[in-house]
Every structure is written in structure tokens, then in C-alpha cells.
DSSP file (Angstrom, degrees, kcal/mol; ACC not computed):
  #  RESIDUE AA STRUCTURE BP1 BP2  ACC     N-H-->O    O-->H-N    N-H-->O    O-->H-N    TCO  KAPPA ALPHA  PHI   PSI    X-CA   Y-CA   Z-CA
    1    1 A I              0   0    0      0, 0.0     2,-0.6     0, 0.0     0, 0.0   0.000 360.0 360.0 360.0 129.2   47.7   19.0   53.7
    2    2 A L        -     0   0    0      2,-0.0     2,-0.7     0, 0.0     0, 0.0  -0.856 360.0-160.7 -95.9 120.9   44.1   19.9   54.1
    3    3 A L        -     0   0    0     -2,-0.6     0, 0.0     2,-0.0     0, 0.0  -0.898  10.4-168.8-102.6 110.0   43.1   23.3   52.8
    4    4 A K        -     0   0    0     -2,-0.7     2,-0.1     2,-0.0    -2,-0.0  -0.879  20.1-128.9-104.7 115.3   39.8   24.2   54.4
    5    5 A P        +     0   0    0      0, 0.0     2,-0.3     0, 0.0    -2,-0.0  -0.400  36.1 173.5 -62.5 132.9   38.0   27.3   53.0
    6    6 A T        -     0   0    0     -2,-0.1     2,-0.2     5,-0.0     5,-0.1  -0.999  34.0-114.2-142.9 140.1   37.1   29.7   55.7
    7    7 A K    >   -     0   0    0     -2,-0.3     3,-1.9     1,-0.1     4,-0.4  -0.505  29.7-121.7 -71.6 143.8   35.6   33.2   55.7
    8    8 A K  G >  S+     0   0    0      1,-0.3     3,-1.4     2,-0.2    -1,-0.1   0.858 111.6  57.4 -55.9 -39.0   38.0   35.9   56.9
    9    9 A D  G 3  S+     0   0    0      1,-0.3    -1,-0.3     3,-0.0    -2,-0.0   0.607 104.5  53.8 -71.7  -8.5   35.6   37.0   59.7
   10   10 A Q  G <  S+     0   0    0     -3,-1.9    -1,-0.3     2,-0.1    -2,-0.2   0.428  83.1 111.9-101.6  -1.7   35.6   33.4   61.0
   11   11 A L  S <  S-     0   0    0     -3,-1.4     2,-0.2    -4,-0.4    -3,-0.0  -0.498  74.4-113.9 -73.9 140.5   39.4   33.1   61.3
   12   12 A E        -     0   0    0     -2,-0.2     2,-0.7     1,-0.1    -1,-0.1  -0.542  30.7-114.5 -71.9 135.1   40.8   33.0   64.8
   13   13 A E        +     0   0    0     -2,-0.2     2,-0.3     2,-0.0    -1,-0.1  -0.623  63.4 127.8 -73.5 114.7   42.9   36.0   65.7
   14   14 A R        -     0   0    0     -2,-0.7     2,-0.4     2,-0.0    -3,-0.0  -0.977  65.2 -82.9-160.5 164.6   46.5   34.8   66.2
   15   15 A L        +     0   0    0     -2,-0.3    33,-2.1    33,-0.2     2,-0.3  -0.596  54.7 172.4 -75.4 127.0   50.0   35.5   65.0
   16   16 A V  E     -A   47   0A   0     -2,-0.4     2,-0.5    31,-0.2    29,-0.1  -0.938  30.4-140.2-134.8 157.1   50.7   33.8   61.7
   17   17 A Y  E     -A   46   0A   0     29,-2.7    29,-2.7    -2,-0.3     2,-1.5  -0.986  17.6-140.8-114.6 124.3   53.4   33.8   59.0
   18   18 A D  E     -A   45   0A   0     -2,-0.5    27,-0.2    27,-0.2    -2,-0.0  -0.677  27.1-162.4 -84.2  89.8   52.2   33.8   55.4
   19   19 A A  E     -A   44   0A   0     25,-2.5    25,-3.2    -2,-1.5     2,-0.2  -0.585  15.3-124.8 -79.2 128.8   54.8   31.3   54.1
   20   20 A P  E     -A   43   0A   0      0, 0.0    42,-2.8     0, 0.0     2,-0.5  -0.500  19.1-147.0 -71.0 141.3   55.2   31.3   50.3
   21   21 A V  E     -Ab  42  62A   0     21,-2.6    20,-3.4    40,-0.2    21,-0.7  -0.949  16.5-170.0-110.5 127.1   54.8   27.9   48.7
   22   22 A Y  E     -Ab  40  63A   0     40,-2.7    42,-2.1    -2,-0.5    43,-0.3  -0.850  29.5-131.9-116.0 152.1   56.9   27.3   45.6
   23   23 A K  S    S+     0   0    0     16,-2.8    42,-0.4    -2,-0.3     2,-0.2   0.905  93.2   8.5 -65.3 -42.0   56.8   24.4   43.0
   24   24 A T  S    S-     0   0    0      2,-0.3    42,-0.1    15,-0.2    -1,-0.0  -0.800  85.3 -99.3-133.3 173.3   60.6   23.9   43.3
   25   25 A S  S    S+     0   0    0     -2,-0.2     2,-1.0    40,-0.2    41,-0.1   0.626  96.2  96.6 -73.5 -12.2   63.4   25.1   45.4
   26   26 A E        -     0   0    0      1,-0.1     2,-2.2     2,-0.1    -2,-0.3  -0.693  68.0-154.9 -78.4 106.1   64.4   27.6   42.7
   27   27 A R        +     0   0    0     -2,-1.0     2,-0.3    -5,-0.1    -1,-0.1  -0.240  64.6  75.5 -81.4  52.6   62.7   30.7   44.0
   28   28 A R        +     0   0    0     -2,-2.2     2,-0.3     9,-0.0    -2,-0.1  -0.945  43.5 137.8-151.2 171.0   62.5   32.2   40.6
   29   29 A G        -     0   0    0     -2,-0.3     2,-0.3     9,-0.1    -2,-0.0  -0.946  60.6 -47.7 168.6-175.8   60.5   31.9   37.4
   30   30 A T        -     0   0    0     -2,-0.3     8,-1.5     1,-0.1     2,-0.3  -0.618  60.1-114.1 -78.7 136.0   58.9   34.1   34.8
   31   31 A L  B     -C   37   0B   0     -2,-0.3     6,-0.2     6,-0.2     2,-0.1  -0.555  33.5-149.8 -71.1 130.2   56.8   36.9   36.1
   32   32 A S    >   -     0   0    0      4,-2.9     3,-1.6    -2,-0.3    -1,-0.0  -0.285  34.4 -90.3 -89.8-179.0   53.1   36.3   35.2
   33   33 A T  T 3  S+     0   0    0      1,-0.3    -1,-0.1     2,-0.1    -2,-0.1   0.709 125.7  61.8 -66.4 -19.5   50.5   39.0   34.7
   34   34 A T  T 3  S-     0   0    0      2,-0.2    -1,-0.3     1,-0.0     3,-0.1   0.577 116.5-113.1 -81.0  -9.6   49.6   38.8   38.4
   35   35 A G  S <  S+     0   0    0     -3,-1.6     2,-0.2     1,-0.4    -2,-0.1   0.380  81.1 116.2  91.8  -3.4   53.1   39.9   39.3
   36   36 A H  S    S-     0   0    0      1,-0.1    -4,-2.9     4,-0.1    -1,-0.4  -0.633  73.2-101.3 -95.6 156.6   54.0   36.6   40.9
   37   37 A S  B >   -C   31   0B   0     -6,-0.2     3,-1.3    -2,-0.2    -6,-0.2  -0.433  26.0-123.5 -68.9 148.8   56.7   34.1   39.7
   38   38 A T  T 3  S+     0   0    0     -8,-1.5    -1,-0.1     1,-0.3    -9,-0.1   0.632 114.4  60.8 -68.6 -11.9   55.4   31.1   37.7
   39   39 A N  T 3  S+     0   0    0     -9,-0.1   -16,-2.8   -17,-0.1     2,-0.3   0.637  85.4  96.1 -85.1 -17.3   57.1   29.0   40.4
   40   40 A F  E <   +A   22   0A   0     -3,-1.3   -18,-0.2   -18,-0.2     3,-0.1  -0.562  45.1 174.4 -77.9 134.5   54.9   30.6   43.2
   41   41 A V  E     -     0   0A   0    -20,-3.4     2,-0.3     1,-0.4   -19,-0.2   0.838  53.2 -54.4-103.9 -60.2   51.8   28.5   44.2
   42   42 A L  E     -A   21   0A   0    -21,-0.7   -21,-2.6   -23,-0.1     2,-0.5  -0.963  50.3 -89.6-168.0 173.8   50.2   30.3   47.2
   43   43 A D  E     -A   20   0A   0     -2,-0.3     2,-0.5   -23,-0.2   -25,-0.1  -0.881  34.0-152.0 -98.7 133.9   50.8   31.6   50.7
   44   44 A M  E     -A   19   0A   0    -25,-3.2   -25,-2.5    -2,-0.5     2,-0.7  -0.930  13.3-133.9-107.8 123.4   50.2   29.2   53.5
   45   45 A R  E     -A   18   0A   0     -2,-0.5   -27,-0.2   -27,-0.2    -2,-0.0  -0.667  27.5-173.0 -79.9 112.6   49.2   30.7   56.8
   46   46 A L  E     -A   17   0A   0    -29,-2.7   -29,-2.7    -2,-0.7     2,-0.1  -0.921  23.6-123.4-110.3 126.8   51.3   29.1   59.5
   47   47 A P  E     +A   16   0A   0      0, 0.0     2,-0.3     0, 0.0   -31,-0.2  -0.402  40.0 174.6 -64.3 143.7   50.7   29.8   63.2
   48   48 A T        -     0   0    0    -33,-2.1   -33,-0.2     1,-0.1     0, 0.0  -0.982  42.1-150.4-148.9 156.3   53.8   31.1   65.0
   49   49 A E  S    S+     0   0    0     -2,-0.3    -1,-0.1     2,-0.1   -33,-0.1   0.509  86.0  71.2-101.0 -10.9   54.9   32.5   68.4
   50   50 A K  S    S-     0   0    0      1,-0.1     5,-0.1   -35,-0.1    -2,-0.0  -0.713  98.4 -91.8-102.4 156.0   57.5   34.6   66.7
   51   51 A P    >>  -     0   0    0      0, 0.0     3,-1.6     0, 0.0     4,-0.8  -0.351  35.4-116.1 -64.8 147.2   56.8   37.7   64.6
   52   52 A P  H 3> S+     0   0    0      0, 0.0     4,-1.9     0, 0.0     3,-0.5   0.825 112.8  66.2 -52.7 -34.8   56.5   37.1   60.9
   53   53 A Q  H 3> S+     0   0    0      1,-0.2     4,-2.4     2,-0.2     5,-0.2   0.830  93.3  61.1 -59.2 -31.8   59.6   39.3   60.2
   54   54 A Y  H <> S+     0   0    0     -3,-1.6     4,-1.3     1,-0.2    -1,-0.2   0.930 106.7  44.2 -58.6 -46.2   61.7   36.6   62.0
   55   55 A W  H  X>S+     0   0    0     -4,-0.8     5,-2.2    -3,-0.5     4,-0.7   0.840 110.7  54.7 -70.7 -33.8   60.6   34.0   59.4
   56   56 A V  H ><5S+     0   0    0     -4,-1.9     3,-1.0     1,-0.2    -1,-0.2   0.931 108.2  49.0 -62.8 -45.4   61.2   36.4   56.5
   57   57 A Q  H 3<5S+     0   0    0     -4,-2.4    -1,-0.2     1,-0.3    -2,-0.2   0.799 109.3  52.9 -65.6 -28.1   64.7   37.0   57.7
   58   58 A Q  H 3<5S-     0   0    0     -4,-1.3    -1,-0.3    -5,-0.2    -2,-0.2   0.610 110.7-125.0 -80.5 -12.4   65.3   33.3   58.0
   59   59 A G  T <<5 -     0   0    0     -3,-1.0     2,-0.2    -4,-0.7    -3,-0.2   0.809  42.1-179.5  74.0  30.7   64.1   32.8   54.3
   60   60 A V      < +     0   0    0     -5,-2.2     2,-0.3   -41,-0.0    -1,-0.2  -0.462  10.6 151.3 -71.2 130.0   61.4   30.3   55.3
   61   61 A A        -     0   0    0     -2,-0.2     2,-0.3   -42,-0.2   -40,-0.2  -0.964  38.6-121.0-149.0 161.8   59.3   28.9   52.4
   62   62 A L  E     -b   21   0A   0    -42,-2.8   -40,-2.7    -2,-0.3     2,-0.4  -0.829  23.5-151.5-107.3 148.3   57.5   25.7   51.6
   63   63 A L  E     -b   22   0A   0     -2,-0.3   -40,-0.2   -42,-0.2   -39,-0.1  -0.928  18.3-160.4-122.2 143.7   58.2   23.5   48.6
   64   64 A C  S    S+     0   0    0    -42,-2.1     2,-0.4    -2,-0.4   -41,-0.2   0.656  85.7  32.1 -87.7 -19.9   56.0   21.1   46.6
   65   65 A Q  S    S-     0   0    0    -42,-0.4   -40,-0.2   -43,-0.3    -1,-0.2  -1.000  73.1-138.7-143.8 135.9   59.0   19.2   45.2
   66   66 A L        -     0   0    0     -2,-0.4     2,-0.2   -42,-0.1    -2,-0.0  -0.597  32.0-103.3 -89.7 155.5   62.5   18.4   46.6
   67   67 A D              0   0    0     -2,-0.2    -1,-0.1     1,-0.1   -43,-0.0  -0.500 360.0 360.0 -72.8 146.8   65.6   18.5   44.5
   68   68 A N              0   0    0     -2,-0.2    -1,-0.1     0, 0.0    -2,-0.0   0.410 360.0 360.0 -96.4 360.0   67.0   15.2   43.3
């Protein structure tokens, strides 16, 4: 995955889902001082044709590591 830094004012206006990225499939961990789980990495902006709420209800997330 290529992460390309872009200024907000240069982003194309389109419908996106901010998918959470986790280190493992266990969507839990110790809460850090930022209020996020220690298992949370970042939000990945994914283009979509459906409203973001649809993906939230489906429980869509990205993982850095698969279970063995």
C-alpha cells in the first residue's frame, strides 16, 4: 500500500469510508492516552459508492496481520 501525503485542500471531493486499520483481528487492546486502542493503527480512506454508515454496519475494517 502506498501512502501518499496530500494536503486536505488538494483532496478530490468524493464519498469515502474511513476504515479503521488494526494490527490484529482482535479489535481491542489497552486504551492509550490518545483514546485509541493500542491495536489501532490508523484510518484508511477508501473510495465508496455506498454511504459510510453502510460499511460501519457491516463492521468493515482492515488488518495488518491474519490469524494463524
